[in-house]
KEVEX-552526 format. One record per atom (N, C-alpha, C): atom name; x, y, z; residue number from 1. Coordinates in nm, 2 decimals. Layout:
BEGIN
- CA;X;Y;Z;NUM
...
END
This chain:
BEGIN
- N;0.30;-1.59;1.05;1
- CA;0.15;-1.61;1.04;1
- C;0.09;-1.47;1.06;1
- N;0.00;-1.43;0.97;2
- CA;-0.07;-1.31;0.99;2
- C;-0.20;-1.33;1.06;2
- N;-0.21;-1.28;1.18;3
- CA;-0.33;-1.31;1.27;3
- C;-0.41;-1.19;1.29;3
- N;-0.53;-1.21;1.34;4
- CA;-0.62;-1.10;1.37;4
- C;-0.63;-0.99;1.26;4
- N;-0.64;-1.04;1.14;5
- CA;-0.64;-0.95;1.03;5
- C;-0.78;-0.91;0.98;5
- N;-0.79;-0.79;0.93;6
- CA;-0.91;-0.75;0.87;6
- C;-0.91;-0.80;0.72;6
- N;-1.02;-0.80;0.65;7
- CA;-1.03;-0.86;0.52;7
- C;-0.98;-0.75;0.42;7
- N;-0.89;-0.79;0.34;8
- CA;-0.83;-0.70;0.24;8
- C;-0.85;-0.75;0.10;8
- N;-0.83;-0.65;0.01;9
- CA;-0.82;-0.69;-0.13;9
- C;-0.68;-0.74;-0.16;9
- N;-0.65;-0.76;-0.29;10
- CA;-0.53;-0.81;-0.33;10
- C;-0.45;-0.72;-0.42;10
- N;-0.33;-0.73;-0.44;11
- CA;-0.24;-0.67;-0.54;11
- C;-0.09;-0.65;-0.50;11
- N;0.11;-0.63;-0.55;12
- CA;0.24;-0.61;-0.48;12
- C;0.37;-0.57;-0.55;12
- N;0.53;-0.55;-0.48;13
- CA;0.66;-0.50;-0.52;13
- C;0.79;-0.56;-0.46;13
- N;0.93;-0.53;-0.49;14
- CA;1.06;-0.57;-0.42;14
- C;1.15;-0.44;-0.42;14
- N;1.25;-0.43;-0.33;15
- CA;1.31;-0.30;-0.31;15
- C;1.46;-0.29;-0.30;15
- N;1.51;-0.18;-0.32;16
- CA;1.66;-0.15;-0.30;16
- C;1.67;-0.02;-0.23;16
- N;1.74;-0.01;-0.12;17
- CA;1.76;0.11;-0.05;17
- C;1.89;0.17;-0.07;17
- N;1.90;0.30;-0.09;18
- CA;2.02;0.37;-0.12;18
- C;2.05;0.48;-0.02;18
- N;2.16;0.48;0.04;19
- CA;2.20;0.58;0.13;19
- C;2.34;0.64;0.10;19
- N;2.36;0.76;0.12;20
- CA;2.49;0.82;0.09;20
- C;2.54;0.90;0.21;20
- N;2.67;0.93;0.21;21
- CA;2.73;1.01;0.31;21
- C;2.77;0.93;0.44;21
- N;2.84;0.99;0.52;22
- CA;2.89;0.92;0.64;22
- C;2.79;0.93;0.76;22
- N;2.73;1.04;0.78;23
- CA;2.63;1.05;0.88;23
- C;2.50;0.99;0.84;23
- N;2.42;0.94;0.94;24
- CA;2.29;0.88;0.90;24
- C;2.20;0.97;0.83;24
- N;2.16;0.94;0.71;25
- CA;2.07;1.03;0.63;25
- C;1.93;1.04;0.70;25
- N;1.86;1.14;0.66;26
- CA;1.72;1.15;0.71;26
- C;1.63;1.05;0.65;26
- N;1.65;1.01;0.53;27
- CA;1.56;0.92;0.46;27
- C;1.64;0.81;0.39;27
- N;1.57;0.69;0.38;28
- CA;1.61;0.58;0.30;28
- C;1.54;0.59;0.17;28
- N;1.62;0.59;0.06;29
- CA;1.56;0.60;-0.08;29
- C;1.54;0.45;-0.13;29
- N;1.41;0.42;-0.16;30
- CA;1.37;0.29;-0.21;30
- C;1.35;0.30;-0.36;30
- N;1.40;0.20;-0.43;31
- CA;1.37;0.20;-0.57;31
- C;1.36;0.06;-0.64;31
- N;1.29;0.06;-0.74;32
- CA;1.29;-0.05;-0.84;32
- C;1.34;0.01;-0.97;32
- N;1.47;0.00;-0.99;33
- CA;1.52;0.06;-1.11;33
- C;1.46;0.01;-1.24;33
- N;1.44;-0.12;-1.25;34
- CA;1.38;-0.18;-1.37;34
- C;1.25;-0.12;-1.40;34
- N;1.16;-0.10;-1.30;35
- CA;1.03;-0.05;-1.32;35
- C;1.03;0.11;-1.30;35
- N;1.14;0.17;-1.28;36
- CA;1.15;0.31;-1.26;36
- C;1.06;0.37;-1.16;36
- N;1.06;0.30;-1.04;37
- CA;0.96;0.34;-0.93;37
- C;1.05;0.37;-0.81;37
- N;1.01;0.48;-0.75;38
- CA;1.09;0.54;-0.64;38
- C;1.00;0.59;-0.53;38
- N;1.05;0.59;-0.40;39
- CA;0.99;0.66;-0.29;39
- C;1.09;0.67;-0.18;39
- N;1.06;0.74;-0.07;40
- CA;1.15;0.75;0.04;40
- C;1.08;0.73;0.17;40
- N;1.15;0.68;0.27;41
- CA;1.09;0.66;0.40;41
- C;1.20;0.71;0.50;41
- N;1.15;0.75;0.62;42
- CA;1.25;0.79;0.73;42
- C;1.36;0.68;0.75;42
- N;1.48;0.72;0.77;43
- CA;1.59;0.63;0.78;43
- C;1.58;0.53;0.89;43
- N;1.51;0.57;1.00;44
- CA;1.50;0.48;1.12;44
- C;1.39;0.38;1.11;44
- N;1.31;0.38;1.00;45
- CA;1.21;0.28;0.99;45
- C;1.27;0.15;0.95;45
- N;1.21;0.04;0.97;46
- CA;1.26;-0.10;0.96;46
- C;1.20;-0.16;0.83;46
- N;1.29;-0.21;0.75;47
- CA;1.24;-0.29;0.63;47
- C;1.19;-0.43;0.68;47
- N;1.08;-0.47;0.62;48
- CA;1.01;-0.59;0.65;48
- C;1.01;-0.69;0.54;48
- N;1.02;-0.82;0.57;49
- CA;0.99;-0.92;0.46;49
- C;0.85;-0.92;0.42;49
- N;0.82;-0.94;0.29;50
- CA;0.68;-0.93;0.24;50
- C;0.63;-1.06;0.19;50
- N;0.70;-1.16;0.19;51
- CA;0.65;-1.29;0.13;51
- C;0.52;-1.34;0.19;51
- N;0.52;-1.35;0.32;52
- CA;0.39;-1.40;0.39;52
- C;0.28;-1.29;0.37;52
- N;0.32;-1.17;0.38;53
- CA;0.22;-1.06;0.36;53
- C;0.16;-1.07;0.22;53
- N;0.24;-1.08;0.12;54
- CA;0.18;-1.09;-0.02;54
- C;0.09;-1.21;-0.04;54
- N;0.14;-1.33;0.02;55
- CA;0.05;-1.45;0.02;55
- C;-0.08;-1.42;0.08;55
- N;-0.08;-1.35;0.20;56
- CA;-0.21;-1.32;0.27;56
- C;-0.29;-1.23;0.18;56
- N;-0.23;-1.13;0.12;57
- CA;-0.31;-1.03;0.05;57
- C;-0.38;-1.09;-0.08;57
- N;-0.31;-1.20;-0.13;58
- CA;-0.37;-1.26;-0.25;58
- C;-0.45;-1.39;-0.21;58
- N;-0.44;-1.43;-0.08;59
- CA;-0.51;-1.55;-0.04;59
- C;-0.44;-1.67;-0.09;59
- N;-0.31;-1.66;-0.12;60
- CA;-0.24;-1.78;-0.18;60
- C;-0.17;-1.86;-0.07;60
- N;-0.17;-1.99;-0.09;61
- CA;-0.09;-2.08;-0.02;61
- C;0.06;-2.06;-0.06;61
- N;0.15;-2.04;0.03;62
- CA;0.29;-2.01;-0.01;62
- C;0.35;-2.12;-0.09;62
- N;0.30;-2.24;-0.09;63
- CA;0.36;-2.35;-0.17;63
- C;0.28;-2.37;-0.30;63
- N;0.19;-2.29;-0.33;64
- CA;0.10;-2.31;-0.44;64
- C;0.17;-2.25;-0.57;64
- N;0.12;-2.30;-0.68;65
- CA;0.16;-2.24;-0.81;65
- C;0.13;-2.10;-0.83;65
- N;0.01;-2.06;-0.77;66
- CA;-0.03;-1.92;-0.79;66
- C;0.07;-1.83;-0.71;66
- N;0.12;-1.87;-0.59;67
- CA;0.22;-1.80;-0.52;67
- C;0.35;-1.78;-0.60;67
- N;0.39;-1.89;-0.66;68
- CA;0.51;-1.88;-0.74;68
- C;0.50;-1.79;-0.86;68
- N;0.38;-1.79;-0.92;69
- CA;0.35;-1.69;-1.03;69
- C;0.35;-1.55;-0.98;69
- N;0.29;-1.53;-0.87;70
- CA;0.28;-1.39;-0.81;70
- C;0.42;-1.34;-0.78;70
- N;0.51;-1.43;-0.73;71
- CA;0.65;-1.39;-0.70;71
- C;0.72;-1.34;-0.83;71
- N;0.69;-1.39;-0.94;72
- CA;0.75;-1.35;-1.07;72
- C;0.69;-1.22;-1.12;72
- N;0.56;-1.20;-1.08;73
- CA;0.49;-1.08;-1.14;73
- C;0.48;-0.96;-1.05;73
- N;0.53;-0.98;-0.92;74
- CA;0.52;-0.87;-0.82;74
- C;0.66;-0.83;-0.77;74
- N;0.67;-0.70;-0.74;75
- CA;0.78;-0.65;-0.66;75
- C;0.72;-0.58;-0.54;75
- N;0.75;-0.61;-0.42;76
- CA;0.69;-0.55;-0.30;76
- C;0.79;-0.53;-0.19;76
- N;0.76;-0.43;-0.11;77
- CA;0.85;-0.39;0.00;77
- C;0.76;-0.32;0.11;77
- N;0.80;-0.33;0.23;78
- CA;0.73;-0.27;0.34;78
- C;0.83;-0.21;0.44;78
- N;0.80;-0.10;0.51;79
- CA;0.88;-0.04;0.61;79
- C;0.78;-0.01;0.73;79
- N;0.83;-0.04;0.85;80
- CA;0.75;-0.02;0.97;80
- C;0.83;0.07;1.07;80
- N;0.75;0.17;1.12;81
- CA;0.82;0.26;1.22;81
- C;0.81;0.21;1.36;81
- N;0.74;0.10;1.38;82
- CA;0.73;0.04;1.52;82
- C;0.86;-0.01;1.57;82
- N;0.88;0.00;1.71;83
- CA;1.00;-0.04;1.77;83
- C;1.02;-0.19;1.75;83
- N;0.91;-0.27;1.74;84
- CA;0.91;-0.41;1.71;84
- C;0.84;-0.43;1.58;84
- N;0.91;-0.42;1.47;85
- CA;0.84;-0.42;1.34;85
- C;0.78;-0.56;1.31;85
- N;0.67;-0.56;1.24;86
- CA;0.60;-0.68;1.20;86
- C;0.51;-0.66;1.08;86
- N;0.52;-0.74;0.98;87
- CA;0.43;-0.72;0.86;87
- C;0.28;-0.72;0.90;87
- N;0.25;-0.79;1.01;88
- CA;0.11;-0.80;1.05;88
- C;0.05;-0.66;1.08;88
- N;0.13;-0.56;1.11;89
- CA;0.08;-0.43;1.14;89
- C;0.01;-0.37;1.02;89
- N;0.03;-0.42;0.90;90
- CA;-0.04;-0.37;0.78;90
- C;-0.19;-0.41;0.78;90
- N;-0.21;-0.53;0.83;91
- CA;-0.35;-0.60;0.81;91
- C;-0.42;-0.62;0.94;91
- N;-0.36;-0.60;1.06;92
- CA;-0.42;-0.63;1.18;92
- C;-0.54;-0.56;1.21;92
- N;-0.63;-0.62;1.30;93
- CA;-0.74;-0.54;1.35;93
- C;-0.71;-0.47;1.48;93
- N;-0.59;-0.49;1.53;94
- CA;-0.54;-0.42;1.65;94
- C;-0.50;-0.28;1.62;94
- N;-0.48;-0.20;1.72;95
- CA;-0.44;-0.06;1.71;95
- C;-0.30;-0.06;1.65;95
- N;-0.27;0.03;1.55;96
- CA;-0.14;0.05;1.50;96
- C;-0.10;0.20;1.53;96
- N;-0.03;0.22;1.63;97
- CA;0.00;0.36;1.67;97
- C;0.13;0.41;1.61;97
- N;0.20;0.33;1.53;98
- CA;0.31;0.37;1.45;98
- C;0.28;0.34;1.30;98
- N;0.32;0.42;1.21;99
- CA;0.29;0.40;1.07;99
- C;0.37;0.28;1.01;99
- N;0.30;0.22;0.91;100
- CA;0.37;0.12;0.83;100
- C;0.33;0.16;0.68;100
- N;0.43;0.14;0.59;101
- CA;0.41;0.17;0.45;101
- C;0.44;0.04;0.37;101
- N;0.36;0.02;0.27;102
- CA;0.38;-0.10;0.18;102
- C;0.37;-0.05;0.04;102
- N;0.46;-0.10;-0.05;103
- CA;0.46;-0.06;-0.19;103
- C;0.47;-0.18;-0.27;103
- N;0.41;-0.17;-0.39;104
- CA;0.41;-0.28;-0.49;104
- C;0.41;-0.24;-0.63;104
- N;0.48;-0.31;-0.71;105
- CA;0.46;-0.30;-0.86;105
- C;0.42;-0.44;-0.91;105
- N;0.31;-0.45;-0.98;106
- CA;0.26;-0.57;-1.02;106
- C;0.23;-0.57;-1.17;106
- N;0.26;-0.68;-1.24;107
- CA;0.22;-0.70;-1.38;107
- C;0.08;-0.76;-1.37;107
- N;-0.01;-0.70;-1.45;108
- CA;-0.15;-0.74;-1.44;108
- C;-0.18;-0.84;-1.55;108
- N;-0.27;-0.94;-1.51;109
- CA;-0.31;-1.03;-1.61;109
- C;-0.42;-0.97;-1.70;109
- N;-0.45;-1.04;-1.81;110
- CA;-0.55;-0.98;-1.90;110
- C;-0.69;-0.95;-1.83;110
- N;-0.74;-1.05;-1.75;111
- CA;-0.87;-1.02;-1.69;111
- C;-0.85;-0.90;-1.59;111
- N;-0.74;-0.88;-1.52;112
- CA;-0.72;-0.77;-1.43;112
- C;-0.71;-0.64;-1.52;112
- N;-0.65;-0.65;-1.63;113
- CA;-0.64;-0.53;-1.71;113
- C;-0.78;-0.48;-1.76;113
- N;-0.86;-0.58;-1.79;114
- CA;-1.00;-0.54;-1.84;114
- C;-1.08;-0.48;-1.72;114
- N;-1.05;-0.51;-1.60;115
- CA;-1.12;-0.46;-1.48;115
- C;-1.07;-0.32;-1.43;115
- N;-0.96;-0.27;-1.49;116
- CA;-0.90;-0.15;-1.43;116
- C;-0.99;-0.03;-1.45;116
- N;-1.01;0.04;-1.34;117
- CA;-1.09;0.17;-1.34;117
- C;-1.04;0.25;-1.23;117
- N;-1.07;0.38;-1.22;118
- CA;-1.03;0.46;-1.10;118
- C;-1.10;0.40;-0.98;118
- N;-1.22;0.36;-0.99;119
- CA;-1.29;0.30;-0.87;119
- C;-1.22;0.17;-0.82;119
- N;-1.18;0.09;-0.92;120
- CA;-1.11;-0.03;-0.88;120
- C;-0.98;0.00;-0.80;120
- N;-0.91;0.11;-0.85;121
- CA;-0.79;0.15;-0.78;121
- C;-0.82;0.20;-0.64;121
- N;-0.93;0.27;-0.62;122
- CA;-0.97;0.33;-0.49;122
- C;-1.00;0.21;-0.39;122
- N;-1.05;0.10;-0.44;123
- CA;-1.09;-0.01;-0.36;123
- C;-0.98;-0.12;-0.35;123
- N;-0.86;-0.09;-0.38;124
- CA;-0.76;-0.19;-0.39;124
- C;-0.74;-0.27;-0.26;124
- N;-0.74;-0.20;-0.14;125
- CA;-0.72;-0.26;-0.02;125
- C;-0.84;-0.28;0.07;125
- N;-0.92;-0.17;0.09;126
- CA;-1.04;-0.17;0.16;126
- C;-1.15;-0.10;0.08;126
- N;-1.27;-0.12;0.11;127
- CA;-1.38;-0.06;0.03;127
- C;-1.39;0.09;0.06;127
- N;-1.38;0.17;-0.05;128
- CA;-1.38;0.31;-0.05;128
- C;-1.51;0.37;-0.12;128
- N;-1.53;0.32;-0.24;129
- CA;-1.65;0.36;-0.32;129
- C;-1.78;0.31;-0.25;129
- N;-1.88;0.38;-0.28;130
- CA;-2.01;0.35;-0.22;130
- C;-2.05;0.20;-0.25;130
- N;-2.04;0.16;-0.38;131
- CA;-2.07;0.03;-0.41;131
- C;-1.99;-0.08;-0.34;131
- N;-1.86;-0.05;-0.32;132
- CA;-1.78;-0.15;-0.25;132
- C;-1.81;-0.15;-0.10;132
- N;-1.85;-0.04;-0.05;133
- CA;-1.88;-0.04;0.10;133
- C;-2.02;-0.11;0.12;133
- N;-2.11;-0.09;0.03;134
- CA;-2.24;-0.16;0.04;134
- C;-2.22;-0.31;0.03;134
- N;-2.13;-0.35;-0.06;135
- CA;-2.10;-0.50;-0.07;135
- C;-2.03;-0.56;0.05;135
- N;-1.96;-0.47;0.13;136
- CA;-1.90;-0.52;0.25;136
- C;-1.97;-0.48;0.38;136
- N;-2.10;-0.44;0.36;137
- CA;-2.17;-0.39;0.48;137
- C;-2.18;-0.49;0.59;137
- N;-2.17;-0.62;0.56;138
- CA;-2.18;-0.72;0.67;138
- C;-2.05;-0.73;0.75;138
- N;-1.94;-0.67;0.70;139
- CA;-1.81;-0.68;0.77;139
- C;-1.82;-0.58;0.89;139
- N;-1.85;-0.63;1.01;140
- CA;-1.87;-0.54;1.12;140
- C;-1.74;-0.49;1.18;140
- N;-1.62;-0.54;1.13;141
- CA;-1.50;-0.49;1.18;141
- C;-1.47;-0.35;1.13;141
- N;-1.53;-0.32;1.01;142
- CA;-1.51;-0.19;0.95;142
- C;-1.63;-0.10;0.96;142
- N;-1.62;0.00;1.04;143
- CA;-1.73;0.09;1.06;143
- C;-1.68;0.24;1.06;143
- N;-1.77;0.33;1.06;144
- CA;-1.74;0.47;1.07;144
- C;-1.65;0.52;0.95;144
- N;-1.68;0.48;0.83;145
- CA;-1.60;0.53;0.72;145
- C;-1.61;0.68;0.70;145
- N;-1.49;0.74;0.67;146
- CA;-1.48;0.88;0.64;146
- C;-1.39;0.90;0.53;146
- N;-1.43;0.96;0.42;147
- CA;-1.34;0.99;0.31;147
- C;-1.28;1.13;0.34;147
- N;-1.15;1.14;0.35;148
- CA;-1.08;1.26;0.38;148
- C;-1.03;1.33;0.26;148
- N;-0.99;1.26;0.16;149
- CA;-0.95;1.32;0.03;149
- C;-0.95;1.22;-0.08;149
- N;-0.98;1.26;-0.20;150
- CA;-0.98;1.17;-0.32;150
- C;-0.94;1.26;-0.44;150
- N;-0.81;1.23;-0.48;151
- CA;-0.75;1.30;-0.59;151
- C;-0.72;1.22;-0.71;151
- N;-0.76;1.26;-0.82;152
- CA;-0.72;1.19;-0.95;152
- C;-0.58;1.24;-0.99;152
- N;-0.49;1.14;-1.02;153
- CA;-0.35;1.18;-1.05;153
- C;-0.32;1.15;-1.19;153
- N;-0.25;1.24;-1.25;154
- CA;-0.19;1.22;-1.38;154
- C;-0.04;1.27;-1.37;154
- N;0.04;1.19;-1.30;155
- CA;0.18;1.24;-1.27;155
- C;0.27;1.24;-1.39;155
- N;0.24;1.17;-1.50;156
- CA;0.32;1.17;-1.62;156
- C;0.23;1.13;-1.74;156
- N;0.29;1.15;-1.86;157
- CA;0.22;1.11;-1.97;157
- C;0.19;0.96;-1.98;157
- N;0.27;0.88;-1.90;158
- CA;0.26;0.74;-1.91;158
- C;0.18;0.67;-1.80;158
- N;0.13;0.74;-1.69;159
- CA;0.06;0.68;-1.58;159
- C;-0.06;0.77;-1.54;159
- N;-0.16;0.71;-1.48;160
- CA;-0.27;0.78;-1.42;160
- C;-0.32;0.70;-1.30;160
- N;-0.40;0.76;-1.21;161
- CA;-0.45;0.69;-1.10;161
- C;-0.52;0.78;-1.00;161
- N;-0.51;0.74;-0.87;162
- CA;-0.57;0.81;-0.76;162
- C;-0.49;0.81;-0.64;162
- N;-0.51;0.91;-0.55;163
- CA;-0.47;0.91;-0.42;163
- C;-0.59;0.93;-0.33;163
- N;-0.62;0.83;-0.24;164
- CA;-0.73;0.85;-0.15;164
- C;-0.68;0.83;-0.01;164
- N;-0.74;0.92;0.08;165
- CA;-0.71;0.91;0.22;165
- C;-0.84;0.90;0.29;165
- N;-0.85;0.80;0.38;166
- CA;-0.98;0.77;0.44;166
- C;-0.96;0.71;0.58;166
- N;-1.07;0.72;0.66;167
- CA;-1.07;0.66;0.79;167
- C;-1.17;0.54;0.80;167
- N;-1.13;0.45;0.89;168
- CA;-1.22;0.34;0.93;168
- C;-1.20;0.32;1.08;168
- N;-1.31;0.30;1.14;169
- CA;-1.31;0.26;1.29;169
- C;-1.29;0.11;1.29;169
- N;-1.19;0.06;1.36;170
- CA;-1.16;-0.09;1.37;170
- C;-1.15;-0.12;1.52;170
- N;-1.24;-0.21;1.56;171
- CA;-1.25;-0.24;1.71;171
- C;-1.24;-0.12;1.80;171
- N;-1.32;-0.02;1.76;172
- CA;-1.33;0.10;1.85;172
- C;-1.23;0.21;1.83;172
- N;-1.13;0.19;1.75;173
- CA;-1.02;0.29;1.73;173
- C;-1.02;0.33;1.58;173
- N;-1.02;0.46;1.56;174
- CA;-1.02;0.51;1.42;174
- C;-0.88;0.50;1.36;174
- N;-0.87;0.45;1.24;175
- CA;-0.74;0.44;1.17;175
- C;-0.75;0.51;1.04;175
- N;-0.64;0.56;0.99;176
- CA;-0.63;0.64;0.87;176
- C;-0.55;0.55;0.77;176
- N;-0.60;0.55;0.64;177
- CA;-0.53;0.48;0.54;177
- C;-0.51;0.57;0.42;177
- N;-0.39;0.57;0.37;178
- CA;-0.35;0.66;0.26;178
- C;-0.30;0.58;0.14;178
- N;-0.37;0.57;0.04;179
- CA;-0.34;0.49;-0.08;179
- C;-0.31;0.57;-0.20;179
- N;-0.20;0.55;-0.26;180
- CA;-0.17;0.60;-0.40;180
- C;-0.17;0.48;-0.49;180
- N;-0.25;0.48;-0.60;181
- CA;-0.26;0.36;-0.69;181
- C;-0.26;0.41;-0.83;181
- N;-0.16;0.37;-0.91;182
- CA;-0.14;0.41;-1.05;182
- C;-0.14;0.29;-1.14;182
- N;-0.18;0.31;-1.26;183
- CA;-0.15;0.22;-1.37;183
- C;-0.09;0.29;-1.49;183
- N;-0.02;0.21;-1.57;184
- CA;0.03;0.27;-1.69;184
- C;-0.08;0.28;-1.80;184
- N;-0.05;0.35;-1.91;185
- CA;-0.16;0.37;-2.00;185
- C;-0.21;0.25;-2.08;185
- N;-0.13;0.14;-2.08;186
- CA;-0.18;0.02;-2.13;186
- C;-0.24;-0.07;-2.03;186
- N;-0.25;-0.02;-1.91;187
- CA;-0.32;-0.09;-1.79;187
- C;-0.26;-0.23;-1.77;187
- N;-0.14;-0.26;-1.80;188
- CA;-0.08;-0.39;-1.77;188
- C;0.02;-0.38;-1.66;188
- N;0.04;-0.27;-1.59;189
- CA;0.13;-0.25;-1.48;189
- C;0.06;-0.17;-1.37;189
- N;0.06;-0.22;-1.25;190
- CA;0.00;-0.15;-1.13;190
- C;0.11;-0.11;-1.04;190
- N;0.10;0.02;-0.98;191
- CA;0.20;0.07;-0.89;191
- C;0.12;0.12;-0.77;191
- N;0.16;0.07;-0.65;192
- CA;0.08;0.10;-0.53;192
- C;0.18;0.15;-0.42;192
- N;0.13;0.25;-0.34;193
- CA;0.19;0.29;-0.21;193
- C;0.08;0.30;-0.11;193
- N;0.09;0.23;0.00;194
- CA;-0.02;0.23;0.10;194
- C;0.04;0.25;0.24;194
- N;-0.02;0.35;0.31;195
- CA;0.03;0.39;0.44;195
- C;-0.09;0.37;0.54;195
- N;-0.06;0.31;0.66;196
- CA;-0.16;0.30;0.76;196
- C;-0.10;0.33;0.90;196
- N;-0.19;0.39;0.98;197
- CA;-0.16;0.40;1.12;197
- C;-0.29;0.46;1.19;197
- N;-0.30;0.46;1.32;198
- CA;-0.42;0.51;1.38;198
- C;-0.43;0.66;1.34;198
- N;-0.56;0.71;1.35;199
- CA;-0.58;0.84;1.31;199
- C;-0.51;0.94;1.40;199
- N;-0.49;0.92;1.53;200
- CA;-0.42;1.01;1.61;200
- C;-0.27;1.01;1.56;200
- N;-0.22;0.90;1.53;201
- CA;-0.08;0.89;1.48;201
- C;-0.07;0.96;1.35;201
- N;-0.17;0.94;1.26;202
- CA;-0.16;1.01;1.13;202
- C;-0.17;1.16;1.14;202
- N;-0.25;1.21;1.23;203
- CA;-0.26;1.35;1.25;203
- C;-0.13;1.41;1.30;203
- N;-0.06;1.34;1.40;204
- CA;0.06;1.39;1.46;204
- C;0.18;1.39;1.35;204
- N;0.17;1.29;1.26;205
- CA;0.28;1.28;1.16;205
- C;0.24;1.31;1.02;205
- N;0.13;1.39;1.00;206
- CA;0.08;1.42;0.87;206
- C;0.19;1.47;0.77;206
- N;0.27;1.56;0.82;207
- CA;0.37;1.62;0.72;207
- C;0.47;1.51;0.68;207
- N;0.51;1.42;0.77;208
- CA;0.61;1.32;0.74;208
- C;0.54;1.21;0.64;208
- N;0.42;1.18;0.67;209
- CA;0.35;1.07;0.59;209
- C;0.32;1.13;0.45;209
- N;0.28;1.26;0.45;210
- CA;0.26;1.32;0.32;210
- C;0.38;1.32;0.23;210
- N;0.50;1.35;0.30;211
- CA;0.63;1.35;0.23;211
- C;0.65;1.21;0.17;211
- N;0.62;1.10;0.24;212
- CA;0.64;0.97;0.19;212
- C;0.55;0.95;0.07;212
- N;0.42;0.98;0.08;213
- CA;0.32;0.96;-0.02;213
- C;0.36;1.04;-0.15;213
- N;0.39;1.16;-0.13;214
- CA;0.42;1.24;-0.25;214
- C;0.56;1.21;-0.31;214
- N;0.64;1.14;-0.24;215
- CA;0.77;1.10;-0.30;215
- C;0.76;0.98;-0.40;215
- N;0.64;0.92;-0.39;216
- CA;0.62;0.80;-0.48;216
- C;0.62;0.84;-0.62;216
- N;0.71;0.79;-0.70;217
- CA;0.74;0.84;-0.84;217
- C;0.75;0.72;-0.93;217
- N;0.68;0.73;-1.04;218
- CA;0.69;0.63;-1.15;218
- C;0.73;0.70;-1.27;218
- N;0.85;0.67;-1.33;219
- CA;0.89;0.74;-1.45;219
- C;0.83;0.67;-1.57;219
- N;0.80;0.75;-1.67;220
- CA;0.75;0.70;-1.79;220
- C;0.86;0.62;-1.87;220
- N;0.82;0.52;-1.93;221
- CA;0.92;0.44;-2.00;221
- C;0.93;0.48;-2.15;221
END
């Protein structure tokens, strides 16, 4: 059960980790070979189940037809650096002093395809654009917004999107969110990588977290 959660948008992935060699490697390599999507996380992070998390992000009842459809259309995975890993660390309003990363590949429906824009990608999880923040002004859990970076990405001929890094104060503690969101050129496939931890945690581990974010790769088909 995902408790004490802040209000999120919707959108998700599934994973395979590959390690080589006898000694413990520095990173776990995560991939969806079918969708040609790859990234890496530190080897000592813990993989999490994402079924309940995906249902929460979409507002779906796990026994509903929409949940069953989502499971066919999404691939999602999450890794948590916390000693006691828990999917709730992605959405909680409590302090997260260890980073958690969540990735998703999703097939988009026709209405979703028609709504695709760079601003829509920026607002995938929490309000980032001015219009989205104004619409969420009544949400008193999210205050103190700070945009740290906003980069338009064209990593290949077949994809484009954004990477946005921003802060929100949640119950008195500043948290940093790092989102990479891409779509293919036909806008029928969404690729996400989302990292969250407290701002003090993010500052201490900036190099490591940037390595994760920049390792996110989608190959053109």
